[in-house]
N, C-alpha and C positions, 0 to 999 in steps of 0.2 A: 730522281731522288736514287741514291746509291744502291747498287745492288751489295747486301749484306753478308753473302756469304762467303766465308764459310762460318760467320760468326753468327748465323741464325738469329734463335731465340731459347732462352730460358725460361721457366716459368717463375716468377718472381711476386712476391708483394699479392698473388692470388691472378698472376695475372702473366701471360708471356713479352718479354722484354727481349727488345734488340741486345745483342751480348757485348756490343761497343756503344756506350753512353757515353755521357761528358760531367768533369769533374770543376765544382767552379770556384775551385780555391785560388786559382790564378787572375779571377777575375778583381781582386781586391789589389791595392797598392802595395809597396814594395813589402817584403816581409808578412804579406797577409794581412796588410793595416791598412787604413787611409781608404780613399777612395782611388780608380782606376785612373790610370794619364790620360785615357782618352774613354770616357763614357761611352758613348756613339760607339763605339769599335766596341765595346763589352756588348752592349744591347744587341748587334747584328751580328754576334758570335753564336748568343744564345739563340736569337732568331734560328741564324741557319744550321744552326745545328740541330733545331728541333723541326724547320724543312726537311732536313737531310734526310729524317727517318729517327735520330734520336729520341729514347723512350722511355731514358731513367738518366736523371742527375743529379748528381750527388753535392751536398753543399751544406754550410752550417751557420747557425745566426752568431760565432765567434769568429770568422771569416769576416774582417775588415773594421770590429766588428759591424754585424745588421747588412755592411754595403750588399753584400753579394746574394742572399736574401731580397734586397731590395731592389737590386738588378731583375732577379730571375722574375720580381713580381713585375714592373714596369715592361719588362720584353716580353714575357707571356701569358699575363694573365688578361684574361681567364682563362685556365689552363684547360688543354686537351685533354679528353676522358682517357686517353690510352698513356697518357705523362705521366710515369711515377719520380715523384721529389724525395728524395733519401735524405734525409738530414743529421747529426748527429751532437752527443753533448755530452758534457766531462771535462769543461775549460771555461773560464773567460778573459777576457783581454784587459789588461792594465792599461793607464792612460798613457803608459812609453810601449806599449807594443808587447808587455812580455805576458807570456803565455801561464794563464794563473788554474792549475786545479777547482774544478766547481763538482763537488763530487755527491755532498750532501743531498737528501732528499729534498729540501727546499731548490736548492739549485738546480735539481734536474727539472721541479716543477716550473721552476720561472723560464728556465731554457725552452721547454715546450712552448710555453704562452709567447716567450720571444719568437720563436721561429713561426708559431701561428699569424703572429699580426704582422711581422714583417714578409711573410711569402704572402698574406691575403688570401689564409685556411682558417676553418673551421675544424680540421684533422688532419694529422698529417700521416701520411702512406706509410713509413719507415722510419723509426728513430735508433742510432747506432748510439750504445752507449760508450764513448770512447775510455778506458780503462788508461790512467796513466803509466802503469808500471815503469820501464827503464827508459821513456821517452818511447824511442822509435822500435820498441822491443818489446813483450808481453815479462811479468812477474809474477809469479806465484800469488794469490793473499785472495781470500771471500771478497766475493761480490754479489751476495744478498742482498745486503741494502741496497744496491743502485738497482738492481733487475727487479726486486717489490716495488721499489717508488715506481718506476716506469710499469711495471702490471697497473698498478692502482691508476694510473695515467690511461692505459689502456680500458682500463673499465670505464672509468669514465666518457670512454669514446672520444678519445684528443688524440690518441695513437691507434694506428689501426694494428700496424707491426713493429717488430723488436729485432733488433738487429745487436750485435757487438761488434767491437774493434780493439785491439790493441791485446787480445786474452790468448790464453794457453787452452790446450784441450781440458786441462781438468776444469775451468772457469768455465768451458760452455757446458759442460755436462751439468755443472752446478746449476747454471742458467735455465739450462731446459728442465731441474725439477721446478720451476717457478713458473716460466711462461714457452711459449712456441719462440724458438729463436731461426730465421728468417735468411740473415745471412751474417756472414765474418767478413771482418776489413780488417785485412793485417797486410803488414811489409811484405813482399815475396815480388821477386821480380826474375827474370834470369839468371841473373851471380845470386841474389840472396834466396836460400831455395829451403830454412829451414821448417817448413809449412807443407813440404813433399805429402808428408804422411798424411795429415790432418784433412789436405783438400782432397786426398781420395775417400777419406772416411765421411767427408760431409756432402761429397757425391754422391754417395751411398745414400744417404739420407734426406736425397732433392735439396742440401743446403746453398744457397748462394756462395760462393767465395767473390770477395772484391779487394784485389790487392792493390794496397797504396804505396807508392814511388813504385806504379809498375814500369817507369822509364830512370828509375832510379833515385827522384826529385830531388833533394837541393845539390847532389852528385851526381849528374845522368854519367849512367853507364857507358864504361870504357873495354872495349874489347876487339882486339885486332880480328878475332875471329869473325867478329858482329859484321865488323866494316867490309871485311871480304865477301863474306855472305850477299850483305846488300847489294854491293857493287857488284858480283855476280849476277844476281836477279832483277838487277833495276830499280832498288828500291831503297829506302834511307833507312841506316839504323836504326832508328826509333820504331820505324812501320815494320821492320823485322821483331824486332823486342816484343812488339803488340801482336804481333800473328803467333809468336813463337806462345804467348798466354793464351792465344784464342784454342790452339792446337794442344794445348797443354791439358785441358781437361772440359768438359761440359758446362759443368758449374761454373767455372771463371767468368766473371762479369767483369768490363773492364771501364773506367772512369779517366780517363787520359784529360789534364785539364789543359787551356793554353787561354791566352789571350789576343789570340789572333787569327783571322781567316783563314791565312794561309796553313798554319798550322795545323788547325782545325780542320783540314780540307786532307792535308797529309796524314792525320790519324784515323778518319773516316774512311780513308784510301785503303790501310792494314787490313781492315775486313775481309777484303777483296786477296789478296795474297795467298796464295796454295803454296807451301812449302811442304816438299819432296821429303819420301822419310831421309835422305840420304843429306838433306840441308837438315833437319832435326837433328838426326845426332850428332851432326857438328856443333850445334847450339844447346843440346843437351851437354855437350862434352864441355863449357865453359865452367857452368856450376858444379861441376866434378869437379874440373881443375882448381876450382878455386876453396874448394869445401865448403861450400856452402857458403861463403862470403862474397 
């Protein structure tokens, strides 16, 4: 089992989880639609992740749709007691693979039941409500209806904890008036830093911040500084980008995704990278130079 230092752990959903987890999105086919190219490899990646100490897996029933949850169930059920599986609601897939908003209370209820069925669970550990906003960035607007619907499912015992995705600070405050919020999942990485202040606020409240697109998503991070730093310390640029996030704040939990064992091992090894103050300063300057974009 890898040594997870400096990733260590963070108290999340009532238990300590390693700060480097696994995101299952890439296990589905191209465009997060349809079955994987190699089902056997997908199963092997999930099993090796958990065997290596990963105890936080991020998924959604709209990945595939249904595919990644069914793979997780096949690979890992019955689940280890220390495994936290986080899922998200807020969309469904069209027959052509389109991402369609599904934000009404009845949509969220149906989504919870779909996740329970496909994961083989009686209760979901954490459910994030994905607010559509401006696709990959949040937009102001009331979210009371969605959070209230999820809080009702929590009272019914189908959901243990509630999180939010793609939200503003005002929306988090609004949601906290309705239910306890345990995590925020927003777009954030080495070059995309709009949430710097928000991360600090959440850290002070003991709330996990889970960056999506930690490596840039569909357009991977490109930076000559990052490449040079990586070469100097004998790591890949993506390992350095992950390590920077782990150093950034103790409440950041990472869920890099991959469909290959090689990349899984590379990602997990990022937890062992210690970045010097000088290297951190160089990396910090990338976001500042880019104005946060």
